[in-house]
N, C-alpha and C positions, 0 to 999 in steps of 0.2 A: 788163791791170790795169784797164781802163775797162770791160771786160766784166764783170769780177767786181764792180766797183762798181755797174753796172747791175743784176746779178742780186741783189745785196744789196739794192739800193734796190727792186727789184720784189718780193723776198720781204718786206721791210719794209712795202711798200704793201699786200700781200695781208694780211699779219698786222694791220695797222692797220685795214684796211677790213673784214675778215671774222672773223677770230680774236677781236679784242678785244670787238666787239658780242655775238658768241657767248658769250664768257666771262662778260660783264656779265648777259647774259640768264640764263645757267645760275645765276649767283650770286643775281640777283633772284628766279628760280623757286625756288631752294632756301630763300631767305629767307621767300617766300610760304608755301612748304610747311611750314616750321617754325612760322610763325605760326599757321596752320591746325591743326596738329597740338597746339600749344599751347592753342589755343582749345577744341578737342576735348577734351583732358585736363582742362581747367578745367571744362567743361560736365558731363563725366562725374563729376569729384569732387563737383561741386555736386549732382548728381543722387543720388550716394551719400550724401552728407551729408543730403539731404532724406529719403532712406529711412531712414537711421540715426535722425534726429529723430523720424520717424513711429513706428518701432519703439519707440524710448525712450519716447515718449508712451503709447504702448499698454501697455508694461511697467510704468510708473508707475501708470496706472490700474488694472491688475491688482493690483499690489502694494497700493495704497490699499484695493481691495475686499477682498483677503485680510486686511489688517490690521483692517478694519472687521468682517469676519466673525469674526475671532479675538477681537476685543473683545467682540462679541455672545456668543460661546461662553462666554468667561470670565464675563461676567455671568449667563449661564444657570447655569453651575456654582455660582455664588455663591448664586443664588436656590434652586438644588436642595439646597444645603447648608442654607440657612435653613429650607426646607420639611422636611427631614429632621429637624432639630432641633426644629422645632415638633411633628411627628408623634411624636417621641420623648417630649417633654414631655407632650403629651396622652395618650399610652399610659400613661406614669408616673401621671398623675393618674387615669385610668380605673382602673388596678390599685388605686391607694390607696382610691378610692371604693368599688370592689368589696369590698375588704377591710373597710372601714368598714360597709358594708351587711350583709355577713355577720356581723360582730361585733354589730351592732344586732339583727339577727333573732335571734341566738343569745341576746341578753339578753332579748328579748321572750319567747322561749320559757321562760326561767329564771323571769321575772316570772309569768307565767300558769300555770306548773306543768305545761307540756306537754313537759317535758324528755324524759320517759320515755313519752310517748304513742306509741302504735303506730297506725300508719295503717289504716283499714278495708280488708279484703280481701274480695274476692268468692269466694274458694275454700272 
């Protein structure tokens, strides 16, 4: 029985001197590894967030420029329509003036008596 207790004491001593420090070291190593992995994931997430922020900023700038160009196009369409109306009014006035001119010329012919006048011909 004494031998068994010596064997048990020896095994206990081996476990206490060798195995317990090894288990502690592995636990510490695993904890350190988890911390490093967590730090790497955090850095990667920050990097992705930074890229996303840059892309968002570029997208917003592009959208602002597109909106500005759309506003300018709308303004040009309004000006184009105003110009068309102005041209239409001027053409209408021009036609009216031409009709008045023809009517005045016709009246001049009636007053002068040249209504039935025949133009000279060289034939």
